[in-house]
C-alpha positions, 0 to 999 in steps of 0.5 A, spaced: 767 121 419 773 117 419 776 114 425 783 113 426 783 108 433 789 109 437 792 104 442 797 105 447 801 099 450 808 099 454 813 093 452 819 093 456 819 101 458 817 103 450 810 105 449 807 103 443 803 108 439 798 103 435 794 107 429 789 103 425 788 107 418 782 105 414 786 106 408 793 109 405 789 115 402 787 116 410 794 117 412 797 120 406 795 125 402 791 123 395 792 129 392 799 130 393 803 128 386 811 127 390 813 121 390 811 116 396 816 117 401 815 125 400 808 126 401 805 130 406 800 127 411 793 128 411 791 134 416 787 128 420 793 123 420 798 129 423 793 130 428 792 123 430 800 122 431 801 129 435 795 127 439 797 120 441 804 122 441 802 128 446 799 123 451 805 120 452 810 122 457 816 126 453 821 122 456 819 116 455 821 113 448 815 111 443 814 107 437 810 108 432 805 103 429 802 104 422 797 099 421 794 099 414 789 094 411 793 088 409 793 090 400 796 097 402 802 094 406 808 090 403 814 088 408 819 092 404 816 098 403 820 104 407 815 109 403 810 111 410 815 111 415 820 115 410 813 120 409 811 120 416 819 123 418 819 128 412 812 131 414 814 131 421 821 135 419 818 140 414 813 142 420 818 142 425 822 147 421 816 151 420 815 151 428 823 153 429 822 159 424 816 161 428 820 160 434 826 165 432 819 170 430 816 169 437 822 170 441 824 176 437 817 179 439 818 177 446 824 180 446 820 186 444 815 185 449 820 185 455 824 192 453 816 195 453 815 192 460 822 194 463 821 202 459 814 202 462 817 200 469 822 205 469 816 210 467 812 208 473 818 208 478 819 215 475 812 217 477 813 214 483 819 219 485 816 225 482 809 223 487 814 224 493 817 230 491 811 233 489 805 231 493 800 236 490 801 233 483 798 226 486 791 230 487 791 234 481 787 231 475 793 231 471 796 227 476 791 222 477 790 221 469 797 220 468 798 215 474 791 211 471 795 211 464 801 208 467 797 203 471 794 201 464 800 200 461 804 197 466 798 192 467 797 190 459 805 190 458 807 186 464 801 181 462 803 180 455 811 179 457 808 174 463 804 171 457 810 170 452 814 167 457 809 162 461 804 160 456 806 161 449 813 159 451 812 153 455 806 151 449 811 152 443 817 149 447 813 143 448 810 142 441 818 143 439 820 137 443 814 133 442 815 134 434 823 132 435 820 126 439 816 124 433 822 124 428 827 120 432 822 114 434 821 107 430 816 107 425 813 101 423 808 099 419 804 092 419 798 089 416 791 090 420 
């Protein structure tokens, strides 16, 4: 297990998230043949950055401090901050594409919910006009199907708008926060 140690500290209203990596390869994917400033982060590094930045309130500015052993750091090397930004720009662009698909699915779910509510309304109006239908087998089955359809579509739409929507919006803000954060690389 390759643990990435994290320390959070507040200085002058800025929260610094300091992450200690044991090697440069723990941060940047050693199998990525891209130039150093375009390399992907390892999954472990990405998750560590995301979870530690998520622990900081979204509205507070954050400074990312990446600590590497001294032999992996040179004062003029900007490839690591550039690689972190490049990686999270890609993650953000993927998230934005998924967001478009999510919004489309949410609109479809809302349309089905409105349609099912309209069908339920028509059913209720029909019952008032024909009370015998309410007690018949066909009326009971029709009512049960309408209740189930409405429950499923309303719950699905509620889930899209509340649970999934809020989580995706939060991740979008978090990714943008990481992209604008100051990134420092210092020797451990």
